[in-house]
C-alpha positions, 0 to 999 in steps of 0.5 A: 757607277760614277757621274761627273757633273758640271753645275753652271750658274751665276754667283748668288744662285747657290751653285756651290751649295748645290754641289756640296748638297749633292755630295752630302746626300751621296755620302749619306747613302754610303757612296762617295762624292766630290764638290770642286767649286771654281769661280773668278772674281767672287761677286754676285752675278759672275759666272760660277762653276762647280764640278761634282763627282758622285760614285759607288766607289772611292774617287781618286781623281781630284781636278776639274771635269773635262768630259761630263755626264751631265751639265746643269745650267742654272741660268740660261743667260749664260748661253749669251756669254759662253758655251755652257755645253763645253765638256758635255759628253756626246751621250751626256745629259743637259739639264736646264732651269727654264720656263721655255724648254728648248732642245739644245742637246740630244738628252735635254731635261728641264725644270722651272726652278725659278717658279719653284723659288717664287712659289716658296718665296726663296730669295736672298738679297733679291736673288731667287734661290734655284739651287735646291730645285736643281739638286732635286732634278739632278737626283731624279735625272741621274738616279744616283741618289734618293730624294730622301737623302737630298732632303736629309742633307738639306735639313741638316745644313739649313735649320728650321723654316729655311730647311723645310722650304729648301727641302720642299724645293728639292722635292718639287724639282725632283717631281716636275723635272721633264725630258724634252722630246 
């Protein structure tokens, strides 16, 4: 099984780190993964994309993703400036970070990652870190990687209290992600 995932957000939200964390978690389970970040002017607030492939078998392709199985939108304000659903397969999954769920695709899931970041006081330079709740939600929605592997990858990347808080954020994202019916 292979999942091709597009992560869309803004600079400073941890989109690139989220892709890397998903791949590290997959590798911990003996699976394969790629994280390919793509961004223009490296500035806080600018649109950022990270392409992620997770697979049970070796991955021989290395390029951006044009037909994704899942698009995760870290900031719904992106809908005001672009079409974040571009490239999403007809039967693909849309995952939104939102407090007010809307059905924007046949298979729409949502998680309030901002609320999780607020609850755990996860901020950097005034930006709420929504990436790890989104990683937890992606793990749940895809079923490709276990939350324990995600937690282990996070705790290896971030030490001490920061690692604990980010791991807790991922667990909460995993637990509360919901499908919009």
